[in-house]
TIBA-278255 format. One record per residue (C-alpha): residue number from 0; residue in one letter; x, y, z. Coordinates in steps of 0.1 Angstrom, whole numbers. Layout:
N
nr,rest,xx,yy,zz
NUM,a,X,Y,Z
...
//
This chain:
456
nr,rest,xx,yy,zz
0,m,1566,-33,218
1,t,1594,-25,247
2,v,1625,-42,244
3,s,1648,-44,278
4,v,1687,-52,268
5,s,1709,-51,297
6,v,1740,-65,310
7,v,1741,-81,346
8,p,1772,-87,369
9,p,1785,-120,379
10,r,1771,-126,416
11,s,1787,-145,442
12,v,1773,-176,462
13,d,1775,-181,497
14,y,1766,-216,499
15,d,1764,-219,539
16,l,1736,-189,538
17,l,1717,-214,509
18,g,1721,-242,530
19,q,1711,-222,566
20,m,1679,-214,543
21,l,1675,-251,532
22,g,1679,-263,560
23,e,1700,-293,543
24,p,1736,-287,527
25,a,1736,-270,493
26,l,1743,-284,459
27,r,1773,-270,448
28,v,1776,-261,406
29,e,1799,-241,384
30,h,1796,-209,394
31,v,1798,-179,366
32,d,1819,-154,372
33,s,1813,-135,339
34,p,1790,-106,332
35,s,1758,-121,315
36,i,1733,-102,288
37,l,1696,-106,297
38,v,1670,-97,269
39,d,1636,-88,283
40,g,1649,-110,315
41,r,1662,-138,298
42,y,1697,-149,296
43,h,1710,-145,255
44,t,1724,-182,257
45,a,1746,-173,230
46,a,1759,-136,240
47,s,1766,-150,278
48,h,1782,-180,265
49,w,1806,-160,243
50,l,1814,-139,272
51,r,1820,-164,301
52,r,1849,-181,270
53,k,1861,-150,266
54,h,1872,-142,306
55,q,1882,-173,310
56,r,1909,-169,285
57,r,1913,-132,295
58,p,1901,-129,328
59,v,1898,-94,330
60,m,1864,-82,345
61,d,1868,-44,331
62,t,1877,-60,297
63,t,1849,-82,296
64,v,1825,-59,308
65,a,1832,-36,280
66,h,1826,-67,254
67,a,1795,-72,274
68,r,1779,-37,273
69,r,1791,-30,235
70,l,1778,-70,222
71,a,1745,-53,240
72,a,1744,-19,221
73,w,1740,-41,191
74,i,1717,-68,204
75,e,1691,-35,215
76,y,1696,-19,181
77,l,1689,-51,160
78,r,1660,-57,182
79,v,1647,-25,186
80,v,1655,-7,152
81,r,1661,-33,128
82,h,1633,-52,142
83,r,1646,-89,146
84,i,1626,-104,168
85,d,1615,-136,172
86,p,1602,-160,199
87,a,1630,-186,191
88,e,1665,-168,201
89,h,1681,-188,173
90,r,1656,-168,147
91,s,1667,-138,163
92,d,1693,-105,161
93,v,1725,-113,162
94,f,1717,-155,145
95,v,1695,-134,118
96,a,1719,-101,111
97,d,1732,-95,80
98,e,1758,-69,60
99,e,1722,-44,55
100,d,1722,-47,88
101,l,1758,-38,105
102,l,1759,-13,75
103,a,1729,7,91
104,y,1741,-2,126
105,y,1780,15,116
106,r,1759,45,100
107,a,1742,49,132
108,r,1774,47,156
109,q,1794,70,129
110,y,1769,93,110
111,d,1738,98,127
112,q,1738,129,150
113,d,1722,114,176
114,t,1731,85,181
115,q,1772,83,171
116,v,1799,78,191
117,s,1835,85,186
118,s,1857,68,162
119,s,1878,51,188
120,t,1846,35,204
121,w,1831,27,177
122,q,1868,8,162
123,a,1863,-9,201
124,q,1829,-21,188
125,r,1841,-33,153
126,s,1867,-53,174
127,t,1842,-69,194
128,l,1815,-79,170
129,k,1840,-91,147
130,q,1847,-115,175
131,f,1810,-122,186
132,h,1803,-127,151
133,e,1834,-151,149
134,f,1826,-173,177
135,l,1785,-175,166
136,h,1797,-191,129
137,r,1820,-216,147
138,s,1798,-222,173
139,y,1763,-221,152
140,n,1772,-222,116
141,v,1755,-186,115
142,p,1769,-168,82
143,l,1791,-135,89
144,p,1778,-105,88
145,f,1807,-91,66
146,d,1834,-99,48
147,l,1871,-99,63
148,e,1906,-86,49
149,r,1939,-94,63
150,i,1961,-70,74
151,n,2004,-78,79
152,l,2024,-71,111
153,p,2061,-59,111
154,d,2070,-97,124
155,g,2057,-111,92
156,r,2023,-122,111
157,s,1987,-114,94
158,v,1957,-112,114
159,q,1918,-103,104
160,a,1894,-74,107
161,i,1861,-63,90
162,a,1865,-49,61
163,g,1855,-14,57
164,l,1836,5,84
165,r,1862,19,94
166,p,1857,47,117
167,r,1851,79,103
168,r,1877,108,101
169,r,1888,119,127
170,t,1902,156,132
171,g,1915,151,166
172,s,1948,139,178
173,r,1971,171,161
174,g,1998,171,184
175,t,2031,191,184
176,p,2056,162,171
177,i,2096,177,180
178,t,2128,171,162
179,p,2153,148,180
180,g,2171,178,189
181,f,2144,192,211
182,a,2133,158,226
183,d,2175,155,239
184,l,2163,188,254
185,l,2132,177,268
186,i,2151,148,285
187,q,2178,173,299
188,g,2150,192,313
189,a,2138,162,331
190,m,2170,153,340
191,r,2172,195,360
192,i,2203,201,337
193,d,2211,238,330
194,r,2227,251,299
195,n,2258,251,318
196,g,2256,213,326
197,r,2247,221,365
198,q,2220,196,374
199,h,2196,211,401
200,d,2188,187,429
201,v,2157,174,425
202,r,2148,139,440
203,t,2125,128,412
204,v,2150,138,379
205,d,2165,103,372
206,r,2128,85,377
207,d,2113,118,351
208,a,2134,112,326
209,a,2132,82,322
210,l,2094,81,318
211,v,2096,107,290
212,s,2124,91,277
213,l,2104,56,269
214,g,2078,76,258
215,l,2096,94,229
216,a,2114,53,225
217,a,2082,33,222
218,g,2052,58,215
219,l,2032,42,241
220,r,2000,59,253
221,r,1998,77,281
222,e,1981,47,304
223,t,2003,21,291
224,l,2032,48,300
225,t,2022,52,331
226,y,2013,15,343
227,i,2036,-2,325
228,s,2061,-31,347
229,r,2099,-31,348
230,y,2094,-71,333
231,e,2080,-51,303
232,i,2107,-26,291
233,p,2132,-42,268
234,p,2168,-47,273
235,l,2198,-21,261
236,s,2203,-33,225
237,s,2235,-23,202
238,n,2204,-20,176
239,d,2194,11,164
240,f,2161,-8,167
241,t,2145,-30,195
242,t,2104,-41,205
243,i,2087,-41,229
244,r,2047,-60,237
245,v,2021,-30,244
246,p,1983,-37,247
247,d,1967,-13,222
248,f,1984,-29,195
249,i,1956,-30,160
250,t,1930,-22,184
251,k,1928,-9,216
252,n,1917,-37,244
253,d,1931,-68,218
254,a,1958,-92,227
255,g,1987,-71,221
256,g,2015,-69,196
257,d,2051,-55,191
258,a,2058,-23,183
259,f,2091,-8,176
260,v,2110,10,203
261,f,2142,33,195
262,s,2170,19,211
263,h,2195,51,223
264,r,2165,63,240
265,l,2162,37,267
266,v,2197,47,278
267,p,2180,68,310
268,v,2149,42,312
269,h,2175,18,327
270,h,2201,43,349
271,y,2169,48,368
272,l,2160,10,371
273,t,2192,3,382
274,g,2201,33,398
275,h,2177,51,420
276,r,2149,26,417
277,a,2168,-1,431
278,e,2178,23,458
279,l,2145,34,464
280,v,2130,-7,468
281,e,2160,-15,487
282,d,2162,15,511
283,g,2124,25,510
284,r,2093,19,525
285,p,2076,-15,517
286,y,2043,-9,493
287,r,2010,-25,508
288,p,1989,-19,485
289,a,1950,-30,490
290,e,1941,-65,483
291,p,1974,-76,476
292,l,1989,-103,443
293,h,2021,-112,457
294,l,2040,-123,427
295,t,2055,-160,424
296,s,2077,-153,392
297,a,2075,-125,359
298,d,2089,-126,328
299,d,2087,-100,298
300,d,2054,-116,292
301,i,2039,-134,320
302,w,2038,-130,353
303,t,2026,-155,383
304,a,2008,-156,414
305,v,1986,-173,439
306,v,1955,-164,450
307,d,1934,-183,473
308,g,1958,-214,469
309,k,1954,-214,431
310,t,1981,-204,408
311,v,1969,-171,386
312,r,1993,-169,353
313,r,1982,-135,331
314,r,2002,-122,301
315,w,2013,-84,312
316,v,1996,-72,278
317,e,1960,-90,294
318,t,1966,-70,329
319,d,1946,-38,335
320,a,1959,-8,355
321,a,1935,-18,383
322,t,1955,-54,388
323,r,1988,-44,382
324,l,1985,-15,411
325,r,1974,-49,430
326,l,2009,-66,424
327,v,2037,-72,446
328,d,2071,-76,435
329,l,2089,-110,438
330,d,2107,-94,469
331,g,2072,-88,483
332,r,2081,-54,493
333,s,2079,-30,462
334,s,2057,-33,432
335,p,2067,-41,401
336,l,2055,-8,381
337,a,2082,11,367
338,w,2081,49,382
339,l,2075,50,419
340,d,2070,76,447
341,p,2103,88,457
342,r,2085,93,493
343,t,2063,63,494
344,g,2078,37,471
345,a,2040,30,456
346,p,2037,35,422
347,v,2024,70,401
348,g,1995,73,389
349,y,1979,83,352
350,d,1982,123,364
351,t,2016,124,378
352,c,2025,113,344
353,g,2012,143,327
354,r,2026,163,352
355,i,2062,149,349
356,t,2062,160,312
357,a,2045,195,317
358,r,2073,194,343
359,a,2099,189,320
360,r,2087,210,293
361,d,2087,241,318
362,w,2120,239,330
363,t,2131,232,292
364,r,2115,266,289
365,e,2129,285,312
366,h,2165,272,311
367,l,2174,257,283
368,n,2151,269,250
369,p,2123,292,255
370,k,2112,283,217
371,f,2102,248,230
372,p,2065,246,226
373,a,2044,253,251
374,s,2014,236,249
375,f,2038,201,246
376,r,2019,175,267
377,t,2029,136,272
378,h,2004,124,243
379,d,2032,145,223
380,l,2057,119,230
381,r,2036,94,205
382,h,2029,122,181
383,s,2072,126,183
384,y,2074,91,183
385,a,2049,87,157
386,t,2067,108,131
387,h,2103,103,142
388,l,2096,65,130
389,t,2075,73,98
390,v,2107,93,89
391,c,2132,64,95
392,i,2109,42,80
393,f,2108,64,46
394,k,2147,68,48
395,q,2145,27,49
396,a,2160,24,86
397,l,2141,-5,94
398,a,2146,-26,65
399,e,2170,-51,83
400,f,2151,-54,114
401,v,2118,-69,102
402,a,2108,-99,87
403,p,2123,-112,49
404,s,2090,-111,40
405,m,2085,-75,51
406,v,2116,-59,35
407,d,2097,-47,7
408,a,2069,-27,32
409,y,2099,-15,49
410,t,2119,2,17
411,p,2091,27,9
412,h,2092,52,-17
413,r,2065,75,-7
414,v,2059,96,27
415,g,2027,78,25
416,d,2037,44,20
417,a,2062,47,53
418,v,2026,59,73
419,e,2009,27,65
420,v,2036,7,77
421,a,2044,28,109
422,k,2004,21,117
423,m,2012,-11,127
424,s,2035,-2,157
425,l,2011,25,166
426,g,1985,2,174
427,h,1964,17,148
428,a,1940,0,123
429,s,1936,22,98
430,d,1956,47,77
431,d,1936,78,88
432,s,1944,77,123
433,t,1979,68,118
434,r,1982,104,96
435,l,1969,123,123
436,y,2000,119,140
437,t,2025,121,109
438,r,2010,148,91
439,n,2039,166,97
440,a,2065,141,86
441,h,2075,158,58
442,k,2087,186,77
443,f,2115,163,96
444,l,2125,145,63
445,n,2158,169,58
446,i,2169,159,95
447,p,2199,137,91
448,l,2189,99,101
449,d,2218,102,127
450,e,2197,123,151
451,f,2170,102,147
452,l,2192,72,160
453,g,2210,90,187
454,r,2244,89,166
455,r,2250,122,172
//
């Protein structure tokens, strides 16, 4: 039996054209602006209803489409492989899926060479299935096909995740973490300051040093680092640590969470924001993106804009890169994104972010220390952050900055315990992912704590 499961995008409705075709005004109905799932040409009511509600709460089309594709793959597996088919929708596929179905799907996606997906893809799939089946349970009283476990967050809150079914152990993300001393040299290299303290005149040095320093400060993934707005960057703090809210917390594409930030690494960032960037915004070319969204207000959590006479209110952590690039700041002439091209005033792109790190690395090797790792890349800023944070947790430097209920977790007696805690700031749901970043932490234990905290 052939089964067809597909995702269809929302369709625009031209009521004037419909009226001309009908010869009378068309009846206006509520428009569905989210993708839907078709099974053998018929709408899957429960799946499409969930996607609509999901999109209404967080109207980011790329995210909703990603959820739709993952859900469609699950429905297709249930019908084609597990034969969960019945003429009545409420007796088919997701309505009757059980733990054995989900376990079989997990094995197919993680261990079958013909159908397996990457660990990160499965992690996203796992998140979609959890959210959708919780909706089925609330709305239709359908039993969950999995057990839930609770994960504690650094601020004392906790979240639930599917118990077990974790991504297979990965062999990638080995990375090249650098010592605090080398991190300082890399920022100096980004500033193009040689051994004699002489700065070579490059228009982008303040921006480059700020980007590299924020990567070391917060361990942001490359896309998040590239498209972060000036509003999301934490203020300077007299404490050793502050926090930043990032979108890829616990699982990618979820609603965000707080990660620890090394406060001293924010100094070059704010030097750029209040210095060269402010001058560029004042004197540079106006930013004119296609289909601009003009901000009417913004803070570190939420921005608002008026679109077609309606006020759009969105959290930064729920704003994708494409939308961020459409935003025009409150001054009506600049982008709110942090890193700007000094020639055009436009925000830099993903590839430019990688080139900034590469240029800083090469300059550091040539002018400061030839032993600086030749393979260092932007993602290694995150590896370095992870290793530094793990060491600081192990040395109990963060215990005073967490909720009282979390103090015991932040006073670990083994490096392995520190790894488990560090995963929260890295946005990992499993220890295995974090260990790939922190496998070299033991090599850094003899470095004085003051060097990690910028107290030298």
